[in-house]
N, CA, C, O and CB atoms as a CASP TS submission, in Angstrom:
PFRMAT TS
TARGET T0000
AUTHOR 0000-0000-0000
METHOD Language model
MODEL 1
PARENT N/A
ATOM      1  N   MET     1       0.746  -1.305   0.163  1.00  0.00           N
ATOM      2  CA  MET     1      -0.102  -0.068   0.068  1.00  0.00           C
ATOM      3  C   MET     1       0.668   1.114  -0.046  1.00  0.00           C
ATOM      4  O   MET     1       1.012   1.588  -1.129  1.00  0.00           O
ATOM      5  CB  MET     1      -0.982   0.094   1.216  1.00  0.00           C
ATOM      6  N   PHE     2       1.038   1.764   1.454  1.00  0.00           N
ATOM      7  CA  PHE     2       2.329   2.841   1.544  1.00  0.00           C
ATOM      8  C   PHE     2       3.462   2.174   1.837  1.00  0.00           C
ATOM      9  O   PHE     2       3.999   2.890   2.683  1.00  0.00           O
ATOM     10  CB  PHE     2       2.230   3.975   2.649  1.00  0.00           C
ATOM     11  N   GLY     3       4.389   0.917   1.589  1.00  0.00           N
ATOM     12  CA  GLY     3       5.651   0.841   1.613  1.00  0.00           C
ATOM     13  C   GLY     3       5.037   0.467   3.026  1.00  0.00           C
ATOM     14  O   GLY     3       6.155   0.795   3.424  1.00  0.00           O
ATOM     15  N   LEU     4       4.357   0.104   4.158  1.00  0.00           N
ATOM     16  CA  LEU     4       3.893   0.099   5.638  1.00  0.00           C
ATOM     17  C   LEU     4       3.745  -1.679   6.736  1.00  0.00           C
ATOM     18  O   LEU     4       2.843  -2.226   7.370  1.00  0.00           O
ATOM     19  CB  LEU     4       2.180   0.890   5.404  1.00  0.00           C
ATOM     20  N   GLY     5       4.567  -1.855   6.556  1.00  0.00           N
ATOM     21  CA  GLY     5       4.929  -3.296   6.845  1.00  0.00           C
ATOM     22  C   GLY     5       3.620  -3.553   7.565  1.00  0.00           C
ATOM     23  O   GLY     5       2.576  -2.912   7.445  1.00  0.00           O
ATOM     24  N   VAL     6       3.884  -4.712   8.410  1.00  0.00           N
ATOM     25  CA  VAL     6       2.828  -5.350  10.412  1.00  0.00           C
ATOM     26  C   VAL     6       3.375  -4.508  11.386  1.00  0.00           C
ATOM     27  O   VAL     6       2.714  -4.095  12.339  1.00  0.00           O
ATOM     28  CB  VAL     6       3.278  -7.405  11.338  1.00  0.00           C
ATOM     29  N   TRP     7       4.985  -4.133  11.121  1.00  0.00           N
ATOM     30  CA  TRP     7       5.940  -4.089  12.630  1.00  0.00           C
ATOM     31  C   TRP     7       5.450  -2.153  12.912  1.00  0.00           C
ATOM     32  O   TRP     7       5.314  -1.649  14.027  1.00  0.00           O
ATOM     33  CB  TRP     7       8.442  -4.523  12.245  1.00  0.00           C
ATOM     34  N   GLU     8       5.268  -1.389  11.536  1.00  0.00           N
ATOM     35  CA  GLU     8       5.218  -0.213  11.193  1.00  0.00           C
ATOM     36  C   GLU     8       3.888   0.067  11.349  1.00  0.00           C
ATOM     37  O   GLU     8       3.398   1.170  11.590  1.00  0.00           O
ATOM     38  CB  GLU     8       5.748   0.033  10.011  1.00  0.00           C
ATOM     39  N   LEU     9       3.040  -1.506  11.124  1.00  0.00           N
ATOM     40  CA  LEU     9       1.333  -0.744  11.591  1.00  0.00           C
ATOM     41  C   LEU     9       1.509  -0.914  13.153  1.00  0.00           C
ATOM     42  O   LEU     9       0.834  -0.209  13.905  1.00  0.00           O
ATOM     43  CB  LEU     9      -0.472  -1.823  10.920  1.00  0.00           C
ATOM     44  N   VAL    10       2.303  -1.732  13.595  1.00  0.00           N
ATOM     45  CA  VAL    10       1.886  -2.199  14.744  1.00  0.00           C
ATOM     46  C   VAL    10       2.203  -1.088  15.644  1.00  0.00           C
ATOM     47  O   VAL    10       1.547  -0.667  16.597  1.00  0.00           O
ATOM     48  CB  VAL    10       2.467  -3.497  15.094  1.00  0.00           C
ATOM     49  N   LEU    11       3.624  -0.580  15.049  1.00  0.00           N
ATOM     50  CA  LEU    11       4.124   0.828  16.356  1.00  0.00           C
ATOM     51  C   LEU    11       3.068   2.188  16.000  1.00  0.00           C
ATOM     52  O   LEU    11       2.618   2.993  16.815  1.00  0.00           O
ATOM     53  CB  LEU    11       6.307   1.593  16.029  1.00  0.00           C
ATOM     54  N   ILE    12       2.928   2.160  15.061  1.00  0.00           N
ATOM     55  CA  ILE    12       1.500   3.238  14.708  1.00  0.00           C
ATOM     56  C   ILE    12       0.114   3.480  15.598  1.00  0.00           C
ATOM     57  O   ILE    12      -0.633   4.379  15.984  1.00  0.00           O
ATOM     58  CB  ILE    12       0.829   2.693  13.358  1.00  0.00           C
ATOM     59  N   LEU    13       0.374   1.484  15.672  1.00  0.00           N
ATOM     60  CA  LEU    13      -1.234   1.999  16.551  1.00  0.00           C
ATOM     61  C   LEU    13      -1.389   2.206  18.300  1.00  0.00           C
ATOM     62  O   LEU    13      -2.351   2.576  18.973  1.00  0.00           O
ATOM     63  CB  LEU    13      -2.484   0.620  16.252  1.00  0.00           C
ATOM     64  N   LEU    14       0.784   1.562  18.905  1.00  0.00           N
ATOM     65  CA  LEU    14       1.315   1.883  19.794  1.00  0.00           C
ATOM     66  C   LEU    14       1.332   3.659  19.668  1.00  0.00           C
ATOM     67  O   LEU    14       0.318   4.154  20.162  1.00  0.00           O
ATOM     68  CB  LEU    14       2.551   1.057  19.822  1.00  0.00           C
ATOM     69  N   ILE    15       1.724   4.061  19.438  1.00  0.00           N
ATOM     70  CA  ILE    15       1.875   5.432  19.450  1.00  0.00           C
ATOM     71  C   ILE    15       0.610   6.060  19.750  1.00  0.00           C
ATOM     72  O   ILE    15       0.508   7.027  20.505  1.00  0.00           O
ATOM     73  CB  ILE    15       2.410   5.907  18.228  1.00  0.00           C
ATOM     74  N   VAL    16      -0.843   5.221  18.851  1.00  0.00           N
ATOM     75  CA  VAL    16      -2.100   6.147  19.005  1.00  0.00           C
ATOM     76  C   VAL    16      -2.905   5.878  20.371  1.00  0.00           C
ATOM     77  O   VAL    16      -3.557   6.622  21.104  1.00  0.00           O
ATOM     78  CB  VAL    16      -3.139   5.891  17.722  1.00  0.00           C
ATOM     79  N   VAL    17      -2.571   4.412  20.417  1.00  0.00           N
ATOM     80  CA  VAL    17      -2.742   4.484  22.311  1.00  0.00           C
ATOM     81  C   VAL    17      -1.887   4.732  23.166  1.00  0.00           C
ATOM     82  O   VAL    17      -2.029   4.568  24.378  1.00  0.00           O
ATOM     83  CB  VAL    17      -3.065   3.361  22.985  1.00  0.00           C
ATOM     84  N   LEU    18      -1.217   5.022  22.778  1.00  0.00           N
ATOM     85  CA  LEU    18      -0.296   6.219  24.195  1.00  0.00           C
ATOM     86  C   LEU    18      -0.975   7.034  23.790  1.00  0.00           C
ATOM     87  O   LEU    18      -2.080   6.869  24.306  1.00  0.00           O
ATOM     88  CB  LEU    18       1.551   6.802  24.307  1.00  0.00           C
ATOM     89  N   ILE    19      -0.982   8.115  22.940  1.00  0.00           N
ATOM     90  CA  ILE    19      -1.537   9.514  22.653  1.00  0.00           C
ATOM     91  C   ILE    19      -3.105   9.917  23.220  1.00  0.00           C
ATOM     92  O   ILE    19      -3.589  10.907  23.768  1.00  0.00           O
ATOM     93  CB  ILE    19      -1.533   9.645  21.035  1.00  0.00           C
ATOM     94  N   PHE    20      -3.485   8.938  22.893  1.00  0.00           N
ATOM     95  CA  PHE    20      -5.369   9.264  23.541  1.00  0.00           C
ATOM     96  C   PHE    20      -6.276   8.231  24.208  1.00  0.00           C
ATOM     97  O   PHE    20      -7.458   8.364  24.525  1.00  0.00           O
ATOM     98  CB  PHE    20      -6.466   9.619  22.241  1.00  0.00           C
ATOM     99  N   GLY    21      -4.989   6.533  24.442  1.00  0.00           N
ATOM    100  CA  GLY    21      -5.702   6.352  26.242  1.00  0.00           C
ATOM    101  C   GLY    21      -6.651   4.645  25.069  1.00  0.00           C
ATOM    102  O   GLY    21      -6.731   3.860  24.124  1.00  0.00           O
ATOM    103  N   ALA    22      -6.879   4.965  25.751  1.00  0.00           N
ATOM    104  CA  ALA    22      -7.328   3.002  25.731  1.00  0.00           C
ATOM    105  C   ALA    22      -9.225   3.288  25.257  1.00  0.00           C
ATOM    106  O   ALA    22     -10.075   2.771  24.532  1.00  0.00           O
ATOM    107  CB  ALA    22      -7.103   1.835  28.221  1.00  0.00           C
ATOM    108  N   ASN    23      -9.079   4.559  26.319  1.00  0.00           N
ATOM    109  CA  ASN    23     -10.968   5.106  26.353  1.00  0.00           C
ATOM    110  C   ASN    23     -11.473   5.388  25.292  1.00  0.00           C
ATOM    111  O   ASN    23     -12.592   5.008  24.946  1.00  0.00           O
ATOM    112  CB  ASN    23     -11.424   6.442  27.097  1.00  0.00           C
ATOM    113  N   LYS    24     -10.377   6.415  24.328  1.00  0.00           N
ATOM    114  CA  LYS    24     -10.791   7.340  23.886  1.00  0.00           C
ATOM    115  C   LYS    24     -10.822   6.517  22.987  1.00  0.00           C
ATOM    116  O   LYS    24     -11.869   5.929  23.258  1.00  0.00           O
ATOM    117  CB  LYS    24     -10.314   8.519  23.905  1.00  0.00           C
ATOM    118  N   LEU    25     -10.242   5.824  21.692  1.00  0.00           N
ATOM    119  CA  LEU    25     -10.046   5.180  21.246  1.00  0.00           C
ATOM    120  C   LEU    25     -11.552   5.075  20.332  1.00  0.00           C
ATOM    121  O   LEU    25     -11.740   5.216  19.124  1.00  0.00           O
ATOM    122  CB  LEU    25      -9.437   4.377  22.064  1.00  0.00           C
ATOM    123  N   PRO    26     -12.316   4.831  21.224  1.00  0.00           N
ATOM    124  CA  PRO    26     -13.609   3.930  20.122  1.00  0.00           C
ATOM    125  C   PRO    26     -15.119   5.503  19.715  1.00  0.00           C
ATOM    126  O   PRO    26     -16.206   5.319  19.167  1.00  0.00           O
ATOM    127  CB  PRO    26     -14.752   1.905  21.693  1.00  0.00           C
ATOM    128  N   GLU    27     -14.570   6.797  20.224  1.00  0.00           N
ATOM    129  CA  GLU    27     -14.301   7.760  19.998  1.00  0.00           C
ATOM    130  C   GLU    27     -13.399   8.445  18.934  1.00  0.00           C
ATOM    131  O   GLU    27     -13.975   9.097  18.064  1.00  0.00           O
ATOM    132  CB  GLU    27     -14.129   7.889  20.844  1.00  0.00           C
ATOM    133  N   VAL    28     -12.573   8.395  18.922  1.00  0.00           N
ATOM    134  CA  VAL    28     -11.414   9.228  17.165  1.00  0.00           C
ATOM    135  C   VAL    28     -12.011   7.877  16.830  1.00  0.00           C
ATOM    136  O   VAL    28     -12.484   7.424  17.872  1.00  0.00           O
ATOM    137  CB  VAL    28      -8.888   9.595  16.971  1.00  0.00           C
ATOM    138  N   GLY    29     -12.136   7.293  16.126  1.00  0.00           N
ATOM    139  CA  GLY    29     -12.258   5.993  15.394  1.00  0.00           C
ATOM    140  C   GLY    29     -13.751   5.985  14.445  1.00  0.00           C
ATOM    141  O   GLY    29     -13.996   5.929  13.240  1.00  0.00           O
ATOM    142  N   SER    30     -14.841   6.100  16.109  1.00  0.00           N
ATOM    143  CA  SER    30     -16.198   7.396  15.552  1.00  0.00           C
ATOM    144  C   SER    30     -16.454   7.885  14.747  1.00  0.00           C
ATOM    145  O   SER    30     -17.101   7.770  13.706  1.00  0.00           O
ATOM    146  CB  SER    30     -16.382   8.421  15.865  1.00  0.00           C
ATOM    147  N   GLY    31     -15.220   9.257  15.878  1.00  0.00           N
ATOM    148  CA  GLY    31     -15.097  10.654  14.434  1.00  0.00           C
ATOM    149  C   GLY    31     -14.600  10.300  13.153  1.00  0.00           C
ATOM    150  O   GLY    31     -15.139  10.818  12.175  1.00  0.00           O
ATOM    151  N   ILE    32     -13.665   9.507  12.994  1.00  0.00           N
ATOM    152  CA  ILE    32     -12.850   9.057  12.037  1.00  0.00           C
ATOM    153  C   ILE    32     -13.855   8.774  10.724  1.00  0.00           C
ATOM    154  O   ILE    32     -13.701   8.966   9.518  1.00  0.00           O
ATOM    155  CB  ILE    32     -12.029   7.769  12.601  1.00  0.00           C
ATOM    156  N   GLY    33     -15.101   8.154  11.626  1.00  0.00           N
ATOM    157  CA  GLY    33     -15.888   7.602  10.194  1.00  0.00           C
ATOM    158  C   GLY    33     -17.036   8.634   9.903  1.00  0.00           C
ATOM    159  O   GLY    33     -17.763   8.616   8.910  1.00  0.00           O
ATOM    160  N   LYS    34     -17.063   9.253  10.611  1.00  0.00           N
ATOM    161  CA  LYS    34     -18.748  10.551  10.587  1.00  0.00           C
ATOM    162  C   LYS    34     -18.215  11.109   9.633  1.00  0.00           C
ATOM    163  O   LYS    34     -18.848  11.178   8.580  1.00  0.00           O
ATOM    164  CB  LYS    34     -19.279  11.930  12.038  1.00  0.00           C
ATOM    165  N   ALA    35     -16.727  11.739   9.739  1.00  0.00           N
ATOM    166  CA  ALA    35     -15.883  13.009   8.922  1.00  0.00           C
ATOM    167  C   ALA    35     -15.664  12.157   7.430  1.00  0.00           C
ATOM    168  O   ALA    35     -15.584  12.924   6.471  1.00  0.00           O
ATOM    169  CB  ALA    35     -14.012  13.561   9.847  1.00  0.00           C
ATOM    170  N   ILE    36     -15.603  11.334   7.240  1.00  0.00           N
ATOM    171  CA  ILE    36     -15.790   9.833   6.099  1.00  0.00           C
ATOM    172  C   ILE    36     -16.484  10.103   5.101  1.00  0.00           C
ATOM    173  O   ILE    36     -16.393  10.323   3.893  1.00  0.00           O
ATOM    174  CB  ILE    36     -16.574   8.482   6.627  1.00  0.00           C
ATOM    175  N   GLN    37     -17.251  10.024   5.971  1.00  0.00           N
ATOM    176  CA  GLN    37     -19.135  10.048   5.387  1.00  0.00           C
ATOM    177  C   GLN    37     -19.773  10.876   5.266  1.00  0.00           C
ATOM    178  O   GLN    37     -20.776  10.733   4.567  1.00  0.00           O
ATOM    179  CB  GLN    37     -20.139   9.529   6.021  1.00  0.00           C
ATOM    180  N   ASN    38     -19.465  12.265   5.954  1.00  0.00           N
ATOM    181  CA  ASN    38     -19.505  13.397   5.540  1.00  0.00           C
ATOM    182  C   ASN    38     -18.976  14.305   4.162  1.00  0.00           C
ATOM    183  O   ASN    38     -19.577  15.053   3.390  1.00  0.00           O
ATOM    184  CB  ASN    38     -19.124  13.708   6.420  1.00  0.00           C
ATOM    185  N   PHE    39     -17.348  13.787   4.271  1.00  0.00           N
ATOM    186  CA  PHE    39     -16.874  14.036   3.268  1.00  0.00           C
ATOM    187  C   PHE    39     -17.249  13.573   1.565  1.00  0.00           C
ATOM    188  O   PHE    39     -17.266  14.325   0.590  1.00  0.00           O
ATOM    189  CB  PHE    39     -15.883  13.738   3.693  1.00  0.00           C
ATOM    190  N   LYS    40     -17.535  12.063   1.608  1.00  0.00           N
ATOM    191  CA  LYS    40     -18.579  11.245   0.560  1.00  0.00           C
ATOM    192  C   LYS    40     -20.379  11.719   0.151  1.00  0.00           C
ATOM    193  O   LYS    40     -20.911  12.071  -0.902  1.00  0.00           O
ATOM    194  CB  LYS    40     -18.682   9.675   1.333  1.00  0.00           C
ATOM    195  N   ARG    41     -20.768  11.564   1.190  1.00  0.00           N
ATOM    196  CA  ARG    41     -21.527  12.341   0.985  1.00  0.00           C
ATOM    197  C   ARG    41     -21.927  14.037   0.121  1.00  0.00           C
ATOM    198  O   ARG    41     -22.623  14.287  -0.863  1.00  0.00           O
ATOM    199  CB  ARG    41     -21.554  12.199   1.905  1.00  0.00           C
ATOM    200  N   ALA    42     -21.145  14.895   1.010  1.00  0.00           N
ATOM    201  CA  ALA    42     -20.625  16.337   0.428  1.00  0.00           C
ATOM    202  C   ALA    42     -20.399  16.032  -0.698  1.00  0.00           C
ATOM    203  O   ALA    42     -21.102  16.739  -1.419  1.00  0.00           O
ATOM    204  CB  ALA    42     -19.403  17.057   0.989  1.00  0.00           C
ATOM    205  N   THR    43     -19.545  15.077  -1.517  1.00  0.00           N
ATOM    206  CA  THR    43     -18.961  14.893  -2.533  1.00  0.00           C
ATOM    207  C   THR    43     -20.214  13.996  -3.556  1.00  0.00           C
ATOM    208  O   THR    43     -19.597  13.317  -4.377  1.00  0.00           O
ATOM    209  CB  THR    43     -17.531  14.183  -2.118  1.00  0.00           C
ATOM    210  N   GLY    44     -21.054  13.901  -3.644  1.00  0.00           N
ATOM    211  CA  GLY    44     -21.586  12.751  -4.816  1.00  0.00           C
ATOM    212  C   GLY    44     -22.800  13.493  -4.330  1.00  0.00           C
ATOM    213  O   GLY    44     -23.726  12.688  -4.420  1.00  0.00           O
ATOM    214  N   GLU    45     -23.451  15.152  -3.646  1.00  0.00           N
ATOM    215  CA  GLU    45     -24.846  15.666  -4.023  1.00  0.00           C
ATOM    216  C   GLU    45     -24.487  16.981  -4.876  1.00  0.00           C
ATOM    217  O   GLU    45     -23.710  17.903  -4.627  1.00  0.00           O
ATOM    218  CB  GLU    45     -25.866  16.019  -2.598  1.00  0.00           C
ATOM    219  N   PRO    46     -25.221  16.767  -5.829  1.00  0.00           N
ATOM    220  CA  PRO    46     -25.138  17.280  -6.586  1.00  0.00           C
ATOM    221  C   PRO    46     -24.778  19.324  -5.971  1.00  0.00           C
ATOM    222  O   PRO    46     -24.745  19.763  -4.821  1.00  0.00           O
ATOM    223  CB  PRO    46     -26.370  16.654  -7.340  1.00  0.00           C
ATOM    224  N   GLU    47     -24.603  19.982  -7.150  1.00  0.00           N
ATOM    225  CA  GLU    47     -23.656  21.593  -6.747  1.00  0.00           C
ATOM    226  C   GLU    47     -25.978  21.838  -6.151  1.00  0.00           C
ATOM    227  O   GLU    47     -27.024  21.476  -6.691  1.00  0.00           O
ATOM    228  CB  GLU    47     -22.364  23.249  -9.154  1.00  0.00           C
ATOM    229  N   GLU    48     -25.597  22.708  -4.691  1.00  0.00           N
ATOM    230  CA  GLU    48     -26.678  23.435  -4.560  1.00  0.00           C
ATOM    231  C   GLU    48     -26.961  24.878  -5.936  1.00  0.00           C
ATOM    232  O   GLU    48     -26.088  25.539  -6.497  1.00  0.00           O
ATOM    233  CB  GLU    48     -26.446  23.955  -2.952  1.00  0.00           C
ATOM    234  N   ILE    49     -28.518  24.959  -6.119  1.00  0.00           N
ATOM    235  CA  ILE    49     -28.906  25.661  -6.539  1.00  0.00           C
ATOM    236  C   ILE    49     -28.797  27.161  -5.772  1.00  0.00           C
ATOM    237  O   ILE    49     -28.980  27.534  -4.613  1.00  0.00           O
ATOM    238  CB  ILE    49     -29.866  25.101  -6.809  1.00  0.00           C
ATOM    239  N   ASP    50     -28.303  27.994  -7.350  1.00  0.00           N
ATOM    240  CA  ASP    50     -27.965  29.594  -6.471  1.00  0.00           C
ATOM    241  C   ASP    50     -29.494  30.117  -6.720  1.00  0.00           C
ATOM    242  O   ASP    50     -30.148  29.837  -7.725  1.00  0.00           O
ATOM    243  CB  ASP    50     -26.445  30.954  -7.366  1.00  0.00           C
ATOM    244  N   VAL    51     -29.905  30.842  -5.747  1.00  0.00           N
ATOM    245  CA  VAL    51     -31.912  31.505  -6.168  1.00  0.00           C
ATOM    246  C   VAL    51     -31.664  32.663  -5.974  1.00  0.00           C
ATOM    247  O   VAL    51     -32.633  33.377  -5.716  1.00  0.00           O
ATOM    248  CB  VAL    51     -33.546  31.090  -5.062  1.00  0.00           C
ATOM    249  N   THR    52     -30.244  33.325  -6.021  1.00  0.00           N
ATOM    250  CA  THR    52     -29.629  34.839  -6.034  1.00  0.00           C
ATOM    251  C   THR    52     -30.022  35.702  -7.270  1.00  0.00           C
ATOM    252  O   THR    52     -29.612  35.257  -8.342  1.00  0.00           O
ATOM    253  CB  THR    52     -27.982  34.786  -6.029  1.00  0.00           C
ATOM    254  N   PRO    53     -30.908  37.120  -7.325  1.00  0.00           N
ATOM    255  CA  PRO    53     -31.292  37.314  -8.792  1.00  0.00           C
ATOM    256  C   PRO    53     -30.403  37.655  -9.728  1.00  0.00           C
ATOM    257  O   PRO    53     -29.590  38.257  -9.027  1.00  0.00           O
ATOM    258  CB  PRO    53     -32.178  38.208  -8.942  1.00  0.00           C
ATOM    259  N   ASP    54     -30.122  37.684 -10.455  1.00  0.00           N
ATOM    260  CA  ASP    54     -29.427  38.358 -11.436  1.00  0.00           C
ATOM    261  C   ASP    54     -28.762  39.860 -11.477  1.00  0.00           C
ATOM    262  O   ASP    54     -27.771  39.823 -12.207  1.00  0.00           O
ATOM    263  CB  ASP    54     -30.235  38.293 -12.317  1.00  0.00           C
ATOM    264  N   LYS    55     -28.850  40.375 -11.262  1.00  0.00           N
ATOM    265  CA  LYS    55     -28.496  41.670 -11.453  1.00  0.00           C
ATOM    266  C   LYS    55     -28.749  42.448 -12.790  1.00  0.00           C
ATOM    267  O   LYS    55     -28.967  43.625 -12.504  1.00  0.00           O
ATOM    268  CB  LYS    55     -27.237  41.681 -11.189  1.00  0.00           C
ATOM    269  N   SER    56     -28.793  42.274 -13.890  1.00  0.00           N
ATOM    270  CA  SER    56     -28.834  42.941 -14.760  1.00  0.00           C
ATOM    271  C   SER    56     -31.617  42.757 -14.132  1.00  0.00           C
ATOM    272  O   SER    56     -32.517  43.382 -13.572  1.00  0.00           O
ATOM    273  CB  SER    56     -27.504  41.994 -16.677  1.00  0.00           C
ATOM    274  N   LYS    57     -31.361  41.582 -14.810  1.00  0.00           N
ATOM    275  CA  LYS    57     -33.077  41.507 -14.190  1.00  0.00           C
ATOM    276  C   LYS    57     -33.318  42.677 -13.343  1.00  0.00           C
ATOM    277  O   LYS    57     -34.119  43.493 -13.801  1.00  0.00           O
ATOM    278  CB  LYS    57     -33.461  40.072 -13.114  1.00  0.00           C
ATOM    279  N   VAL    58     -32.715  42.967 -12.038  1.00  0.00           N
ATOM    280  CA  VAL    58     -33.679  43.990 -10.932  1.00  0.00           C
ATOM    281  C   VAL    58     -32.970  44.947 -11.565  1.00  0.00           C
ATOM    282  O   VAL    58     -32.973  45.855 -10.733  1.00  0.00           O
ATOM    283  CB  VAL    58     -33.616  43.953  -9.002  1.00  0.00           C
ATOM    284  N   GLU    59     -32.418  45.294 -12.418  1.00  0.00           N
ATOM    285  CA  GLU    59     -32.021  46.687 -13.001  1.00  0.00           C
ATOM    286  C   GLU    59     -33.617  46.576 -13.640  1.00  0.00           C
ATOM    287  O   GLU    59     -34.715  47.026 -13.311  1.00  0.00           O
ATOM    288  CB  GLU    59     -30.376  46.847 -14.257  1.00  0.00           C
ATOM    289  N   ASP    60     -33.107  45.742 -14.706  1.00  0.00           N
ATOM    290  CA  ASP    60     -34.758  45.858 -15.472  1.00  0.00           C
ATOM    291  C   ASP    60     -36.186  46.242 -14.463  1.00  0.00           C
ATOM    292  O   ASP    60     -37.076  47.052 -14.726  1.00  0.00           O
ATOM    293  CB  ASP    60     -35.162  44.107 -16.181  1.00  0.00           C
ATOM    294  N   LYS    61     -36.050  45.380 -13.267  1.00  0.00           N
ATOM    295  CA  LYS    61     -38.131  45.221 -13.185  1.00  0.00           C
ATOM    296  C   LYS    61     -37.348  47.211 -12.023  1.00  0.00           C
ATOM    297  O   LYS    61     -38.314  47.736 -11.468  1.00  0.00           O
ATOM    298  CB  LYS    61     -39.534  42.609 -11.427  1.00  0.00           C
ATOM    299  N   LYS    62     -36.668  47.618 -11.895  1.00  0.00           N
ATOM    300  CA  LYS    62     -36.361  48.995 -11.187  1.00  0.00           C
ATOM    301  C   LYS    62     -36.862  50.064 -12.791  1.00  0.00           C
ATOM    302  O   LYS    62     -37.989  50.558 -12.746  1.00  0.00           O
ATOM    303  CB  LYS    62     -34.188  49.119 -10.511  1.00  0.00           C
ATOM    304  N   LYS    63     -36.343  50.231 -13.564  1.00  0.00           N
ATOM    305  CA  LYS    63     -36.179  50.868 -14.888  1.00  0.00           C
ATOM    306  C   LYS    63     -37.671  51.263 -14.975  1.00  0.00           C
ATOM    307  O   LYS    63     -38.229  52.360 -14.966  1.00  0.00           O
ATOM    308  CB  LYS    63     -35.552  49.857 -16.185  1.00  0.00           C
ATOM    309  N   GLU    64     -38.273  49.590 -15.089  1.00  0.00           N
ATOM    310  CA  GLU    64     -40.348  49.280 -15.307  1.00  0.00           C
ATOM    311  C   GLU    64     -40.535  50.291 -14.738  1.00  0.00           C
ATOM    312  O   GLU    64     -40.883  51.211 -15.478  1.00  0.00           O
ATOM    313  CB  GLU    64     -41.450  47.845 -14.482  1.00  0.00           C
ATOM    314  N   SER    65     -40.366  50.743 -12.682  1.00  0.00           N
ATOM    315  CA  SER    65     -42.115  50.518 -12.106  1.00  0.00           C
ATOM    316  C   SER    65     -41.726  52.585 -11.965  1.00  0.00           C
ATOM    317  O   SER    65     -42.600  53.351 -11.560  1.00  0.00           O
ATOM    318  CB  SER    65     -42.606  48.999  -9.799  1.00  0.00           C
TER
END
């Protein structure tokens, strides 16, 4: 994958456990999972529709009044 072997992954996991503690790991994993899910949802949704009025149309309406 990225040139990481089993021992490198174990070392990274141990460092994460030391930093966050064993009790916080489920919360960290949940947060990462939610972030990935939101990112996938945001990239998959169509762009929002722009409903701001066009300036030329607004000016034309002002001239007619």
